[in-house]
C-alpha positions, -999 to 999 in steps of 0.1 A, spaced: -403 378 -682 -384 411 -679 -399 423 -711 -434 416 -701 -428 434 -667 -414 464 -684 -445 465 -707 -469 461 -678 -452 490 -660 -452 514 -688 -472 545 -681 -476 551 -718 -491 516 -724 -514 523 -693 -526 556 -709 -533 539 -741 -553 512 -724 -574 538 -706 -581 556 -737 -591 524 -754 -615 517 -726 -630 551 -730 -633 548 -767 -649 514 -763 -675 529 -739 -683 557 -764 -686 532 -792 -710 510 -772 -731 541 -764 -732 552 -800 -742 517 -812 -768 513 -785 -786 545 -793 -788 538 -831 -824 523 -829 -837 554 -811 -832 574 -842 -863 558 -856 -883 571 -827 -892 605 -840 -925 624 -848 -907 644 -874 -917 627 -907 -887 644 -926 -861 630 -900 -879 597 -899 -876 593 -937 -839 604 -937 -831 578 -910 -850 551 -928 -830 558 -960 -796 558 -939 -792 595 -937 -799 621 -910 -793 609 -875 -784 573 -886 -758 586 -910 -743 608 -883 -740 580 -857 -727 555 -884 -699 581 -891 -693 586 -853 -690 549 -848 -667 546 -880 -645 574 -864 -644 555 -831 -634 523 -848 -606 540 -866 -595 556 -832 -594 521 -816 -573 508 -845 -549 536 -841 -546 532 -804 -540 494 -807 -513 501 -834 -496 526 -811 -498 503 -782 -481 476 -803 -453 501 -814 -447 511 -778 -447 475 -766 -420 467 -794 -399 497 -785 -399 487 -749 -391 451 -757 -362 461 -779 -349 484 -752 -350 456 -725 -332 432 -750 -306 458 -758 -299 466 -721 -296 428 -714 -271 424 -743 -250 451 -729 -252 437 -695 -240 402 -705 -213 417 -726 -201 438 -697 -202 406 -675 -180 387 -699 -157 416 -701 -156 418 -662 -147 381 -661 -120 386 -686 -106 416 -667 -107 396 -635 -87 368 -650 -62 393 -665 -59 411 -631 -54 377 -611 -27 366 -635 -10 400 -635 -10 402 -596 6 368 -594 33 379 -619 36 413 -599 43 395 -567 70 375 -582 86 405 -599 83 426 -567 100 399 -548 128 398 -572 131 435 -574 136 438 -536 167 416 -540 181 439 -565 170 422 -597 151 438 -626 149 474 -637 129 503 -621 113 510 -655 100 475 -656 87 477 -622 68 511 -629 54 495 -660 40 467 -640 24 489 -614 10 509 -641 -5 479 -657 -20 470 -623 -36 504 -621 -50 502 -656 -66 468 -648 -82 481 -618 -95 512 -636 -109 489 -662 -127 469 -636 -140 500 -620 -154 515 -651 -168 480 -661 -186 479 -627 -201 515 -633 -213 504 -667 -230 473 -655 -247 492 -626 -260 518 -651 -276 491 -672 -291 474 -643 -305 508 -631 -321 514 -666 -336 481 -665 -349 486 -628 -364 519 -641 -384 500 -668 -397 472 -647 -399 492 -614 -382 464 -594 -350 460 -575 -328 436 -593 -300 433 -567 -310 396 -561 -309 389 -598 -274 403 -599 -263 383 -570 -276 350 -583 -264 354 -619 -230 371 -615 -199 348 -610 -179 357 -580 -147 361 -600 -163 387 -622 -145 419 -614 -176 439 -626 -192 441 -591 -166 423 -568 -128 419 -570 -99 417 -547 -69 438 -552 -34 435 -540 -22 464 -518 -2 493 -531 35 487 -529 50 498 -496 87 498 -503 109 524 -518 121 522 -555 157 511 -557 183 518 -583 193 496 -612 210 464 -600 248 463 -603 
């Protein structure tokens, strides 16, 4: 569906179709006027035409040239369509891979935040080391950055696809993306508001 939409919206495909229509008109005209080559008072031209030369040969060569042009245009249209289809498929593969990565990051972040809350509570009471606490906060930051980067990458892929099919895909995202995917939506714990304490006695 998306592939067909992209092909239908392609300006290059449209230009090729217009050229094909023009070439078909020229070929129809050339073929329709062939019989008029025999309507001449010039005996030399008449003999040439009857023998397949002269004006008849010229028109046949013109028609052959138009047929070759048509074949080349059709081949080019197929190549462009294949390139577009391949592009759409690659974008969608990237999108689904980013989506899976987003779900994994969301799961990792959720698990880490639960562990962080427990560790923070223990740290407030003087248990655990400052280095360990700093390491956990850094891990939280890293996971958030990973989610943010993943979100940006997914949005880029969607924008690329929107440019190809000339359609807003926001509704598509909302209906296919799982709520827990941190690609486009996630919840973060607030930054720690307490002061670091020293090593427990």
